[in-house]
C-alpha positions as a Markdown table, in Angstrom:
| # | Residue | x | y | z |
|---|---|---|---|---|
| 1 | Unk | 37.0 | 7.4 | -2.0 |
| 2 | Unk | 37.5 | 7.1 | -5.7 |
| 3 | Unk | 37.0 | 3.4 | -5.6 |
| 4 | Unk | 33.8 | 4.0 | -3.6 |
| 5 | Unk | 32.5 | 6.3 | -6.3 |
| 6 | Unk | 33.3 | 3.5 | -8.9 |
| 7 | Unk | 31.2 | 1.1 | -6.7 |
| 8 | Unk | 34.2 | -1.1 | -6.1 |
| 9 | Unk | 33.4 | -1.3 | -2.4 |
| 10 | Unk | 35.5 | -4.3 | -1.5 |
| 11 | Unk | 38.7 | -2.7 | -2.9 |
| 12 | Unk | 37.8 | 0.6 | -1.3 |
| 13 | Unk | 37.4 | -1.1 | 2.1 |
| 14 | Unk | 40.9 | -2.7 | 1.9 |
| 15 | Unk | 42.4 | 0.6 | 0.9 |
| 16 | Unk | 40.6 | 2.6 | 3.7 |
| 17 | Unk | 41.7 | 0.0 | 6.3 |
| 18 | Unk | 45.3 | 0.5 | 5.2 |
| 19 | Unk | 44.7 | 4.3 | 5.4 |
| 20 | Unk | 43.3 | 3.9 | 8.9 |
| 21 | Unk | 46.3 | 1.8 | 10.0 |
| 22 | Unk | 48.8 | 4.4 | 8.8 |
| 23 | Unk | 46.8 | 7.3 | 10.3 |
| 24 | Unk | 46.7 | 5.6 | 13.7 |
| 25 | Unk | 50.4 | 5.0 | 13.5 |
| 26 | Unk | 51.3 | 8.5 | 12.5 |
| 27 | Unk | 48.6 | 10.6 | 14.2 |
| 28 | Unk | 47.2 | 8.5 | 17.0 |
| 29 | Unk | 43.9 | 6.6 | 17.1 |
| 30 | Unk | 41.9 | 9.6 | 18.4 |
| 31 | Unk | 42.8 | 12.0 | 15.7 |
| 32 | Unk | 39.9 | 13.5 | 13.8 |
| 33 | Unk | 41.3 | 12.2 | 10.5 |
| 34 | Unk | 40.9 | 8.6 | 11.9 |
| 35 | Unk | 37.2 | 9.5 | 12.5 |
| 36 | Unk | 36.9 | 10.5 | 8.8 |
| 37 | Unk | 38.4 | 7.2 | 7.7 |
| 38 | Unk | 36.1 | 5.2 | 10.0 |
| 39 | Unk | 33.2 | 7.0 | 8.5 |
| 40 | Unk | 34.2 | 5.9 | 5.0 |
| 41 | Unk | 34.9 | 2.4 | 6.1 |
| 42 | Unk | 31.4 | 2.3 | 7.6 |
| 43 | Unk | 30.0 | 3.3 | 4.2 |
| 44 | Unk | 31.7 | 0.5 | 2.5 |
| 45 | Unk | 30.4 | -2.1 | 5.0 |
| 46 | Unk | 26.9 | -0.6 | 4.4 |
| 47 | Unk | 27.2 | -1.0 | 0.7 |
| 48 | Unk | 28.3 | -4.6 | 1.1 |
| 49 | Unk | 25.3 | -5.2 | 3.4 |
| 50 | Unk | 27.6 | -5.7 | 6.4 |
| 51 | Unk | 25.3 | -3.5 | 8.5 |
| 52 | Unk | 26.5 | -4.4 | 12.0 |
| 53 | Unk | 30.1 | -3.6 | 11.0 |
| 54 | Unk | 29.0 | -0.4 | 9.4 |
| 55 | Unk | 27.2 | 0.8 | 12.6 |
| 56 | Unk | 30.3 | -0.1 | 14.7 |
| 57 | Unk | 32.5 | 2.1 | 12.4 |
| 58 | Unk | 30.0 | 5.0 | 12.5 |
| 59 | Unk | 29.8 | 4.8 | 16.3 |
| 60 | Unk | 33.6 | 4.7 | 16.6 |
| 61 | Unk | 33.8 | 7.7 | 14.2 |
| 62 | Unk | 31.3 | 9.7 | 16.4 |
| 63 | Unk | 33.2 | 8.9 | 19.6 |
| 64 | Unk | 36.4 | 10.3 | 18.0 |
| 65 | Unk | 34.5 | 13.5 | 16.9 |
| 66 | Unk | 33.1 | 13.9 | 20.5 |
| 67 | Unk | 36.6 | 13.5 | 22.1 |
| 68 | Unk | 37.8 | 16.3 | 19.7 |
| 69 | Unk | 34.8 | 18.5 | 20.2 |
| 70 | Unk | 36.9 | 21.4 | 21.5 |
| 71 | Unk | 39.0 | 21.7 | 18.3 |
| 72 | Unk | 36.4 | 20.5 | 15.8 |
| 73 | Unk | 36.1 | 23.0 | 12.9 |
| 74 | Unk | 33.2 | 23.4 | 10.4 |
| 75 | Unk | 34.7 | 20.9 | 8.0 |
| 76 | Unk | 34.6 | 18.2 | 10.7 |
| 77 | Unk | 31.0 | 19.1 | 11.6 |
| 78 | Unk | 30.1 | 18.1 | 8.1 |
| 79 | Unk | 31.5 | 14.6 | 8.8 |
| 80 | Unk | 29.4 | 14.5 | 12.0 |
| 81 | Unk | 26.3 | 15.3 | 9.9 |
| 82 | Unk | 27.3 | 12.7 | 7.3 |
| 83 | Unk | 28.0 | 10.0 | 9.9 |
| 84 | Unk | 24.6 | 10.6 | 11.6 |
| 85 | Unk | 22.9 | 10.5 | 8.1 |
| 86 | Unk | 24.7 | 7.3 | 7.2 |
| 87 | Unk | 23.7 | 5.7 | 10.5 |
| 88 | Unk | 20.1 | 6.7 | 10.0 |
| 89 | Unk | 20.1 | 5.0 | 6.6 |
| 90 | Unk | 21.8 | 1.8 | 7.9 |
| 91 | Unk | 19.3 | 1.5 | 10.8 |
| 92 | Unk | 16.5 | 1.9 | 8.3 |
| 93 | Unk | 18.0 | -1.0 | 6.2 |
| 94 | Unk | 17.9 | -3.1 | 9.4 |
| 95 | Unk | 14.2 | -2.0 | 10.0 |
| 96 | Unk | 15.2 | -0.4 | 13.3 |
| 97 | Unk | 13.1 | 2.6 | 12.5 |
| 98 | Unk | 13.1 | 4.3 | 15.9 |
| 99 | Unk | 16.9 | 4.3 | 15.9 |
| 100 | Unk | 16.9 | 5.5 | 12.4 |
| 101 | Unk | 14.7 | 8.4 | 13.3 |
| 102 | Unk | 16.8 | 9.2 | 16.3 |
| 103 | Unk | 19.8 | 9.7 | 14.1 |
| 104 | Unk | 18.0 | 11.7 | 11.4 |
| 105 | Unk | 16.4 | 14.0 | 14.0 |
| 106 | Unk | 19.8 | 14.5 | 15.8 |
| 107 | Unk | 21.3 | 15.4 | 12.4 |
| 108 | Unk | 18.5 | 17.9 | 11.8 |
| 109 | Unk | 18.9 | 19.4 | 15.2 |
| 110 | Unk | 22.7 | 19.9 | 14.8 |
| 111 | Unk | 22.4 | 21.3 | 11.3 |
| 112 | Unk | 19.8 | 23.8 | 12.5 |
| 113 | Unk | 22.0 | 24.9 | 15.3 |
| 114 | Unk | 25.2 | 25.2 | 13.2 |
| 115 | Unk | 23.8 | 26.1 | 9.8 |
| 116 | Unk | 20.4 | 27.7 | 10.4 |
| 117 | Unk | 16.8 | 26.2 | 10.1 |
| 118 | Unk | 16.4 | 26.7 | 6.4 |
| 119 | Unk | 19.7 | 25.2 | 5.2 |
| 120 | Unk | 19.4 | 23.3 | 1.9 |
| 121 | Unk | 21.1 | 20.2 | 3.3 |
| 122 | Unk | 18.3 | 19.6 | 5.8 |
| 123 | Unk | 15.9 | 18.8 | 3.0 |
| 124 | Unk | 17.4 | 15.4 | 2.2 |
| 125 | Unk | 17.5 | 14.4 | 5.9 |
| 126 | Unk | 13.8 | 15.4 | 6.3 |
| 127 | Unk | 13.0 | 13.4 | 3.1 |
| 128 | Unk | 14.8 | 10.3 | 4.5 |
| 129 | Unk | 13.1 | 10.6 | 7.9 |
| 130 | Unk | 9.8 | 10.9 | 6.0 |
| 131 | Unk | 10.5 | 7.6 | 4.3 |
| 132 | Unk | 11.1 | 5.9 | 7.7 |
| 133 | Unk | 7.6 | 7.1 | 8.9 |
| 134 | Unk | 6.2 | 5.6 | 5.7 |
| 135 | Unk | 7.8 | 2.2 | 6.7 |
| 136 | Unk | 6.1 | 2.7 | 10.2 |
| 137 | Unk | 2.8 | 3.4 | 8.3 |
| 138 | Unk | 2.6 | 6.8 | 10.2 |
| 139 | Unk | 1.5 | 8.7 | 7.2 |
| 140 | Unk | 0.5 | 11.9 | 9.0 |
| 141 | Unk | 4.0 | 12.3 | 10.5 |
| 142 | Unk | 5.5 | 11.4 | 7.1 |
| 143 | Unk | 3.4 | 14.1 | 5.5 |
| 144 | Unk | 4.8 | 16.7 | 8.0 |
| 145 | Unk | 8.4 | 15.8 | 7.2 |
| 146 | Unk | 7.9 | 15.7 | 3.4 |
| 147 | Unk | 6.0 | 19.0 | 3.4 |
| 148 | Unk | 8.8 | 20.6 | 5.5 |
| 149 | Unk | 11.4 | 19.1 | 3.1 |
| 150 | Unk | 9.6 | 20.7 | 0.2 |
| 151 | Unk | 9.5 | 24.1 | 1.9 |
| 152 | Unk | 13.3 | 24.0 | 2.4 |
| 153 | Unk | 13.9 | 22.9 | -1.2 |
| 154 | Unk | 11.8 | 25.6 | -2.7 |
| 155 | Unk | 13.2 | 28.3 | -0.5 |
| 156 | Unk | 16.9 | 27.4 | -1.2 |
| 157 | Unk | 17.3 | 25.7 | -4.6 |
| 158 | Unk | 13.9 | 26.2 | -6.2 |
| 159 | Unk | 11.2 | 23.8 | -7.5 |
| 160 | Unk | 12.8 | 22.6 | -10.7 |
| 161 | Unk | 15.0 | 19.8 | -9.4 |
| 162 | Unk | 14.9 | 16.1 | -8.9 |
| 163 | Unk | 14.6 | 16.2 | -5.1 |
| 164 | Unk | 11.6 | 18.5 | -5.4 |
| 165 | Unk | 9.9 | 16.1 | -7.9 |
| 166 | Unk | 10.6 | 13.1 | -5.6 |
| 167 | Unk | 9.3 | 15.0 | -2.5 |
| 168 | Unk | 6.1 | 16.0 | -4.3 |
| 169 | Unk | 5.7 | 12.4 | -5.4 |
| 170 | Unk | 6.0 | 11.2 | -1.8 |
| 171 | Unk | 3.4 | 13.7 | -0.7 |
| 172 | Unk | 1.1 | 12.4 | -3.4 |
| 173 | Unk | 1.4 | 8.9 | -1.9 |
| 174 | Unk | 1.0 | 10.3 | 1.7 |
| 175 | Unk | -2.3 | 12.0 | 0.9 |
| 176 | Unk | -3.5 | 9.0 | -1.1 |
| 177 | Unk | -2.8 | 6.8 | 2.0 |
| 178 | Unk | -4.9 | 9.2 | 4.1 |
| 179 | Unk | -7.7 | 9.1 | 1.4 |
| 180 | Unk | -7.3 | 12.8 | 0.6 |
| 181 | Unk | -7.4 | 12.1 | -3.1 |
| 182 | Unk | -7.9 | 15.7 | -4.2 |
| 183 | Unk | -4.7 | 16.9 | -2.5 |
| 184 | Unk | -3.0 | 13.7 | -3.7 |
| 185 | Unk | -3.8 | 14.4 | -7.3 |
| 186 | Unk | -2.5 | 18.0 | -6.9 |
| 187 | Unk | 0.8 | 16.8 | -5.5 |
| 188 | Unk | 1.2 | 14.0 | -8.2 |
| 189 | Unk | 0.4 | 16.5 | -10.9 |
| 190 | Unk | 3.1 | 18.9 | -9.6 |
| 191 | Unk | 5.6 | 16.1 | -9.4 |
| 192 | Unk | 4.9 | 15.0 | -13.0 |
| 193 | Unk | 5.4 | 18.5 | -14.3 |
| 194 | Unk | 8.6 | 18.9 | -12.4 |
| 195 | Unk | 10.0 | 15.6 | -13.6 |
| 196 | Unk | 9.0 | 16.6 | -17.1 |
| 197 | Unk | 11.1 | 19.7 | -16.8 |
| 198 | Unk | 14.1 | 18.0 | -15.1 |
| 199 | Unk | 14.2 | 14.6 | -16.8 |
| 200 | Unk | 12.0 | 14.9 | -19.8 |
| 201 | Unk | 8.6 | 13.4 | -20.7 |
| 202 | Unk | 10.1 | 10.0 | -21.8 |
| 203 | Unk | 11.7 | 9.0 | -18.6 |
| 204 | Unk | 10.7 | 6.2 | -16.3 |
| 205 | Unk | 10.5 | 8.5 | -13.2 |
| 206 | Unk | 8.2 | 10.8 | -15.1 |
| 207 | Unk | 5.7 | 8.1 | -16.2 |
| 208 | Unk | 5.9 | 6.4 | -12.8 |
| 209 | Unk | 4.3 | 9.4 | -11.4 |
| 210 | Unk | 1.8 | 9.5 | -14.3 |
| 211 | Unk | 0.7 | 6.0 | -13.4 |
| 212 | Unk | 0.2 | 6.9 | -9.7 |
| 213 | Unk | -1.7 | 9.9 | -10.8 |
| 214 | Unk | -3.9 | 7.7 | -12.9 |
| 215 | Unk | -4.7 | 5.4 | -9.9 |
| 216 | Unk | -5.8 | 8.5 | -7.8 |
| 217 | Unk | -7.9 | 9.8 | -10.7 |
| 218 | Unk | -9.7 | 6.5 | -10.8 |
| 219 | Unk | -10.5 | 6.8 | -7.1 |
| 220 | Unk | -11.8 | 10.3 | -7.8 |
| 221 | Unk | -14.1 | 8.7 | -10.6 |
| 222 | Unk | -12.4 | 10.9 | -13.2 |
| 223 | Unk | -11.8 | 7.8 | -15.3 |
| 224 | Unk | -11.1 | 9.5 | -18.7 |
| 225 | Unk | -8.2 | 11.5 | -17.2 |
| 226 | Unk | -7.0 | 8.4 | -15.4 |
| 227 | Unk | -6.9 | 6.6 | -18.8 |
| 228 | Unk | -4.9 | 9.4 | -20.3 |
| 229 | Unk | -2.3 | 8.9 | -17.5 |
| 230 | Unk | -2.2 | 5.1 | -18.0 |
| 231 | Unk | -1.8 | 5.4 | -21.8 |
| 232 | Unk | 1.1 | 7.9 | -21.5 |
| 233 | Unk | 2.8 | 5.6 | -19.0 |
| 234 | Unk | 2.2 | 2.6 | -21.2 |
| 235 | Unk | 3.6 | 4.4 | -24.3 |
| 236 | Unk | 6.9 | 5.4 | -22.6 |
| 237 | Unk | 7.4 | 2.0 | -20.8 |
| 238 | Unk | 6.9 | 0.1 | -24.0 |
| 239 | Unk | 9.4 | 2.5 | -25.7 |
| 240 | Unk | 12.0 | 2.1 | -22.9 |
| 241 | Unk | 11.4 | -1.4 | -21.6 |
| 242 | Unk | 9.8 | -3.2 | -24.5 |
| 243 | Unk | 6.3 | -4.5 | -25.0 |
| 244 | Unk | 6.6 | -7.5 | -22.7 |
| 245 | Unk | 7.8 | -6.1 | -19.3 |
| 246 | Unk | 6.2 | -6.6 | -15.9 |
| 247 | Unk | 5.5 | -2.8 | -15.7 |
| 248 | Unk | 3.6 | -2.9 | -19.0 |
| 249 | Unk | 1.5 | -5.8 | -17.8 |
| 250 | Unk | 0.7 | -4.0 | -14.5 |
| 251 | Unk | -0.5 | -0.9 | -16.5 |
| 252 | Unk | -2.6 | -3.0 | -18.7 |
| 253 | Unk | -4.4 | -4.4 | -15.7 |
| 254 | Unk | -5.2 | -0.9 | -14.4 |
| 255 | Unk | -6.5 | 0.0 | -17.8 |
| 256 | Unk | -8.7 | -3.0 | -17.8 |
| 257 | Unk | -10.1 | -2.1 | -14.4 |
| 258 | Unk | -10.7 | 1.5 | -15.7 |
| 259 | Unk | -12.6 | 0.2 | -18.7 |
| 260 | Unk | -14.6 | -2.1 | -16.5 |
| 261 | Unk | -15.7 | 0.8 | -14.2 |
| 262 | Unk | -16.9 | 2.6 | -17.4 |
| 263 | Unk | -18.8 | -0.5 | -18.5 |
| 264 | Unk | -16.5 | -0.8 | -21.6 |
| 265 | Unk | -16.3 | -4.6 | -21.1 |
| 266 | Unk | -14.9 | -5.5 | -24.5 |
| 267 | Unk | -12.0 | -3.0 | -24.1 |
| 268 | Unk | -11.4 | -4.3 | -20.5 |
| 269 | Unk | -11.1 | -7.9 | -21.7 |
| 270 | Unk | -8.7 | -6.9 | -24.5 |
| 271 | Unk | -6.4 | -5.2 | -21.9 |
| 272 | Unk | -6.6 | -8.2 | -19.5 |
| 273 | Unk | -5.8 | -10.7 | -22.3 |
| 274 | Unk | -2.7 | -8.7 | -23.3 |
| 275 | Unk | -1.6 | -8.5 | -19.6 |
| 276 | Unk | -2.3 | -12.3 | -19.2 |
| 277 | Unk | -0.2 | -13.1 | -22.3 |
| 278 | Unk | 2.8 | -11.0 | -20.9 |
| 279 | Unk | 2.4 | -12.5 | -17.4 |
| 280 | Unk | 2.5 | -16.1 | -18.7 |
| 281 | Unk | 5.6 | -15.3 | -20.8 |
| 282 | Unk | 7.4 | -13.7 | -17.8 |
| 283 | Unk | 6.2 | -15.7 | -14.8 |
| 284 | Unk | 4.8 | -18.9 | -16.3 |
| 285 | Unk | 1.3 | -20.2 | -16.3 |
| 286 | Unk | 1.0 | -20.9 | -12.5 |
| 287 | Unk | 2.1 | -17.5 | -11.1 |
| 288 | Unk | -0.1 | -15.4 | -8.7 |
| 289 | Unk | 0.0 | -12.5 | -11.2 |
| 290 | Unk | -1.7 | -14.8 | -13.8 |
| 291 | Unk | -4.3 | -15.8 | -11.2 |
| 292 | Unk | -5.0 | -12.2 | -10.4 |
| 293 | Unk | -5.5 | -11.3 | -14.1 |
| 294 | Unk | -7.9 | -14.2 | -14.5 |
| 295 | Unk | -9.8 | -13.0 | -11.4 |
| 296 | Unk | -10.2 | -9.6 | -13.0 |
| 297 | Unk | -11.3 | -11.1 | -16.3 |
| 298 | Unk | -13.9 | -13.2 | -14.4 |
| 299 | Unk | -15.4 | -10.1 | -12.7 |
| 300 | Unk | -15.7 | -8.3 | -16.0 |
| 301 | Unk | -17.4 | -11.3 | -17.7 |
| 302 | Unk | -19.7 | -11.5 | -14.6 |
| 303 | Unk | -20.7 | -7.8 | -15.0 |
| 304 | Unk | -21.3 | -8.5 | -18.7 |
| 305 | Unk | -23.7 | -11.3 | -17.7 |
| 306 | Unk | -21.4 | -14.0 | -19.2 |
| 307 | Unk | -21.7 | -16.1 | -16.0 |
| 308 | Unk | -20.6 | -19.5 | -17.5 |
| 309 | Unk | -17.4 | -18.0 | -18.9 |
| 310 | Unk | -16.8 | -16.0 | -15.7 |
| 311 | Unk | -17.0 | -19.2 | -13.6 |
| 312 | Unk | -14.3 | -20.9 | -15.7 |
| 313 | Unk | -11.9 | -18.0 | -15.0 |
| 314 | Unk | -12.8 | -17.9 | -11.3 |
| 315 | Unk | -12.1 | -21.6 | -10.9 |
| 316 | Unk | -8.8 | -21.4 | -12.8 |
| 317 | Unk | -7.7 | -18.5 | -10.7 |
| 318 | Unk | -8.3 | -20.5 | -7.5 |
| 319 | Unk | -6.6 | -23.6 | -8.9 |
| 320 | Unk | -3.4 | -21.6 | -9.6 |
| 321 | Unk | -3.3 | -20.0 | -6.2 |
| 322 | Unk | -3.9 | -23.3 | -4.4 |
| 323 | Unk | -1.2 | -25.0 | -6.5 |
| 324 | Unk | 1.3 | -22.2 | -5.6 |
| 325 | Unk | 0.5 | -22.5 | -1.8 |
| 326 | Unk | 0.6 | -26.3 | -1.4 |
| 327 | Unk | -3.2 | -26.6 | -1.7 |
| 328 | Unk | -3.6 | -24.2 | 1.3 |
| 329 | Unk | -6.5 | -21.8 | 1.2 |
| 330 | Unk | -5.1 | -18.2 | 1.4 |
| 331 | Unk | -7.1 | -15.0 | 1.7 |
| 332 | Unk | -6.9 | -14.6 | -2.1 |
| 333 | Unk | -8.9 | -17.9 | -2.3 |
| 334 | Unk | -11.4 | -16.4 | 0.1 |
| 335 | Unk | -11.8 | -13.2 | -1.9 |
| 336 | Unk | -12.2 | -15.1 | -5.2 |
| 337 | Unk | -14.6 | -17.6 | -3.7 |
| 338 | Unk | -16.9 | -14.8 | -2.5 |
| 339 | Unk | -16.9 | -13.3 | -6.0 |
| 340 | Unk | -17.6 | -16.7 | -7.5 |
| 341 | Unk | -20.4 | -17.2 | -5.1 |
| 342 | Unk | -22.0 | -14.0 | -6.2 |
| 343 | Unk | -21.7 | -15.1 | -9.8 |
| 344 | Unk | -23.4 | -18.4 | -8.9 |
| 345 | Unk | -26.1 | -16.5 | -7.1 |
| 346 | Unk | -26.7 | -14.2 | -10.1 |
| 347 | Unk | -27.1 | -17.3 | -12.3 |
| 348 | Unk | -29.7 | -18.7 | -9.9 |
| 349 | Unk | -27.4 | -21.6 | -8.7 |
| 350 | Unk | -28.1 | -20.8 | -5.0 |
| 351 | Unk | -26.7 | -24.1 | -3.5 |
| 352 | Unk | -23.3 | -23.5 | -5.1 |
| 353 | Unk | -23.4 | -19.9 | -4.1 |
| 354 | Unk | -23.9 | -21.0 | -0.5 |
| 355 | Unk | -21.0 | -23.5 | -0.8 |
| 356 | Unk | -18.6 | -20.8 | -2.0 |
| 357 | Unk | -19.8 | -18.1 | 0.5 |
| 358 | Unk | -19.3 | -20.6 | 3.3 |
| 359 | Unk | -15.8 | -21.5 | 2.0 |
| 360 | Unk | -14.8 | -17.9 | 1.9 |
| 361 | Unk | -16.2 | -17.3 | 5.4 |
| 362 | Unk | -14.3 | -20.3 | 6.8 |
| 363 | Unk | -11.0 | -19.1 | 5.4 |
| 364 | Unk | -11.6 | -15.5 | 6.8 |
| 365 | Unk | -12.5 | -16.9 | 10.2 |
| 366 | Unk | -9.3 | -19.0 | 10.3 |
| 367 | Unk | -7.2 | -16.0 | 9.4 |
| 368 | Unk | -9.0 | -13.8 | 11.9 |
| 369 | Unk | -8.2 | -16.3 | 14.7 |
| 370 | Unk | -4.5 | -16.5 | 13.8 |
| 371 | Unk | -4.3 | -12.7 | 13.0 |
| 372 | Unk | -1.9 | -13.4 | 10.1 |
| 373 | Unk | -1.4 | -10.5 | 7.7 |
| 374 | Unk | -5.0 | -9.2 | 7.8 |
| 375 | Unk | -6.1 | -6.2 | 5.8 |
| 376 | Unk | -7.5 | -3.3 | 7.7 |
| 377 | Unk | -11.0 | -3.9 | 6.4 |
| 378 | Unk | -11.1 | -7.7 | 7.3 |
| 379 | Unk | -14.0 | -7.4 | 9.8 |
| 380 | Unk | -16.0 | -5.4 | 7.3 |
| 381 | Unk | -15.3 | -8.0 | 4.5 |
| 382 | Unk | -16.6 | -10.8 | 6.8 |
| 383 | Unk | -19.6 | -8.7 | 7.6 |
| 384 | Unk | -20.4 | -8.4 | 3.9 |
| 385 | Unk | -19.9 | -12.1 | 3.3 |
| 386 | Unk | -22.3 | -12.9 | 6.2 |
| 387 | Unk | -24.9 | -10.6 | 4.7 |
| 388 | Unk | -24.6 | -12.3 | 1.3 |
| 389 | Unk | -24.6 | -15.8 | 2.7 |
| 390 | Unk | -27.7 | -15.0 | 4.8 |
| 391 | Unk | -29.4 | -13.6 | 1.8 |
| 392 | Unk | -28.7 | -16.8 | -0.2 |
| 393 | Unk | -30.1 | -19.0 | 2.6 |
| 394 | Unk | -33.2 | -16.7 | 2.7 |
| 395 | Unk | -33.8 | -17.2 | -1.0 |
| 396 | Unk | -34.2 | -21.0 | -0.7 |
| 397 | Unk | -36.1 | -20.8 | 2.7 |
| 398 | Unk | -33.2 | -21.8 | 5.0 |
| 399 | Unk | -34.5 | -19.2 | 7.5 |
| 400 | Unk | -32.7 | -20.7 | 10.5 |
| 401 | Unk | -29.3 | -20.5 | 8.7 |
| 402 | Unk | -30.2 | -17.0 | 7.3 |
| 403 | Unk | -31.0 | -15.8 | 10.9 |
| 404 | Unk | -27.6 | -17.1 | 12.1 |
| 405 | Unk | -25.7 | -15.3 | 9.4 |
| 406 | Unk | -27.7 | -12.0 | 9.8 |
| 407 | Unk | -27.4 | -12.1 | 13.6 |
| 408 | Unk | -23.6 | -12.5 | 13.4 |
| 409 | Unk | -23.4 | -9.7 | 10.7 |
| 410 | Unk | -25.2 | -7.5 | 13.2 |
| 411 | Unk | -22.7 | -8.4 | 15.9 |
| 412 | Unk | -19.7 | -7.6 | 13.6 |
| 413 | Unk | -21.3 | -4.2 | 13.0 |
| 414 | Unk | -21.7 | -3.5 | 16.7 |
| 415 | Unk | -18.1 | -4.5 | 17.4 |
| 416 | Unk | -16.6 | -2.4 | 14.6 |
| 417 | Unk | -19.1 | 0.4 | 13.9 |
| 418 | Unk | -16.3 | 2.8 | 12.9 |
| 419 | Unk | -15.3 | 1.1 | 9.6 |
| 420 | Unk | -17.6 | 3.0 | 7.2 |
| 421 | Unk | -20.8 | 0.9 | 7.4 |
| 422 | Unk | -23.6 | 2.7 | 5.5 |
| 423 | Unk | -26.5 | 3.4 | 7.9 |
| 424 | Unk | -29.1 | 2.6 | 5.3 |
| 425 | Unk | -27.7 | -0.9 | 4.7 |
| 426 | Unk | -27.4 | -1.5 | 8.5 |
| 427 | Unk | -31.0 | -0.5 | 9.0 |
| 428 | Unk | -32.1 | -3.0 | 6.3 |
| 429 | Unk | -29.9 | -5.7 | 7.9 |
| 430 | Unk | -31.7 | -5.2 | 11.3 |
| 431 | Unk | -35.1 | -5.4 | 9.5 |
| 432 | Unk | -34.0 | -8.6 | 7.6 |
| 433 | Unk | -32.7 | -10.2 | 10.8 |
| 434 | Unk | -36.0 | -9.5 | 12.6 |
| 435 | Unk | -38.0 | -10.9 | 9.6 |
| 436 | Unk | -36.2 | -14.2 | 9.4 |
| 437 | Unk | -36.2 | -14.6 | 13.2 |
| 438 | Unk | -40.0 | -14.1 | 13.1 |
| 439 | Unk | -40.3 | -16.8 | 10.3 |
| 440 | Unk | -38.3 | -19.1 | 12.6 |
| 441 | Unk | -40.8 | -18.4 | 15.4 |
| 442 | Unk | -38.3 | -16.6 | 17.6 |
| 443 | Unk | -40.6 | -13.6 | 18.2 |
| 444 | Unk | -38.8 | -12.2 | 21.3 |
| 445 | Unk | -35.6 | -11.8 | 19.3 |
| 446 | Unk | -37.5 | -10.5 | 16.3 |
| 447 | Unk | -39.1 | -7.8 | 18.4 |
| 448 | Unk | -35.7 | -6.8 | 19.8 |
| 449 | Unk | -34.3 | -6.3 | 16.3 |
| 450 | Unk | -37.4 | -4.4 | 15.1 |
| 451 | Unk | -37.0 | -2.1 | 18.1 |
| 452 | Unk | -33.3 | -1.4 | 17.1 |
| 453 | Unk | -34.4 | -0.9 | 13.5 |
| 454 | Unk | -36.9 | 1.8 | 14.6 |
| 455 | Unk | -34.1 | 3.5 | 16.5 |
| 456 | Unk | -31.9 | 3.5 | 13.4 |
| 457 | Unk | -34.5 | 5.1 | 11.0 |
| 458 | Unk | -36.3 | 7.8 | 13.0 |
| 459 | Unk | -36.7 | 10.1 | 9.9 |
| 460 | Unk | -37.5 | 7.5 | 7.2 |
| 461 | Unk | -41.3 | 7.3 | 7.3 |
| 462 | Unk | -41.6 | 4.4 | 4.9 |
| 463 | Unk | -39.1 | 2.2 | 6.8 |
| 464 | Unk | -40.7 | 3.2 | 10.1 |
| 465 | Unk | -44.2 | 2.2 | 8.8 |
| 466 | Unk | -42.9 | -1.2 | 7.7 |
| 467 | Unk | -41.1 | -1.8 | 10.9 |
| 468 | Unk | -44.1 | -0.8 | 13.1 |
| 469 | Unk | -46.3 | -3.0 | 10.9 |
| 470 | Unk | -44.1 | -6.1 | 11.3 |
| 471 | Unk | -43.6 | -5.2 | 15.0 |
| 472 | Unk | -47.4 | -5.3 | 15.4 |
């Protein structure tokens, strides 16, 4: 056990095996003390990433405890609790989340029956089970476990401790994932204050929460407060990690995004340039991080009407990503191509805008067909690209191609109308589709879309008047 605490797990394993051999010889293989030893052997295998061997030892340990149930005292119950806990952690490492939860929930049930529902030791098990639900992306269930863990912590050992700070931080993440940004900001703020008391202001755990709080504040559009969080996080990370760490570069990117949202484009570019310099030193000139920063810089330059400069950064970003993926077109290429197309469109180069929108759409379609690592809003993103591509075609009189794009955009809306489409934009899309179909001479289809447009805007007198006019 001392060797285990010194992290010399291989030596601990050899010593514990000898201990087990002697205990079997002197006490018999089913003695409770053999169960204790198997528990510790399992923990060494777990630390050495020998997970199957670890689980075999834990299961053997539990079988011994079960066979000695009639004479198992309170001390031995603690080993049962610890063994179930260790099994839960090992199954989690193997990504066998259901088995992990089964172990944690059994540990909770036993502890509540033997120690009472509010026992302090239950908090850590609830916390670990919550982490497993995070891995399963079941954020509602994870929230329930973390909230209950926090209740147990505050009722037994109080709020000013590391586990309370960690639990509050997890709750901040849970509410952020569920897009409840107000509650997320409250939990992150409480976590930050607790870490500040427990570990001090200049600690990585403290400023890690400050950074996450800043991200949520940006989502709440409270950009000045968000910037304060980023600056504090940056100050401490530079102090503890140096000025050229990956964490520093990541914070600088978020600061650049923040300045961009506030239309402080010069400050945004300064942050991105510093992040780019650090990224190139750490990862080299052809890393995806460098490509991502170049993409951010291009979008800021585009917003600042510096279209020619923006296009240079867009192209370099795509070149790096393609080089790193064997010239294959990934979703990152699709996203950047769509942004670059918009930049071409704003600079009145409609043909190149159409080329890049079409490239982006092709890549998205390929990934949709293969269903590989798609984000949740993939269909909505395709819908937006179709609308932009249709609009570009319409600008140069390609009404037939515009009609195809708009019609498909309508179909994606009808298939996935629960993804946050804005009713006003959808109404305009129906009207646009009807208009280009009429220009193509397909009056029956145009009439159908005008009818649907009228149904979408019953209370908008101006849109109704326009739709009835064109309908006529």
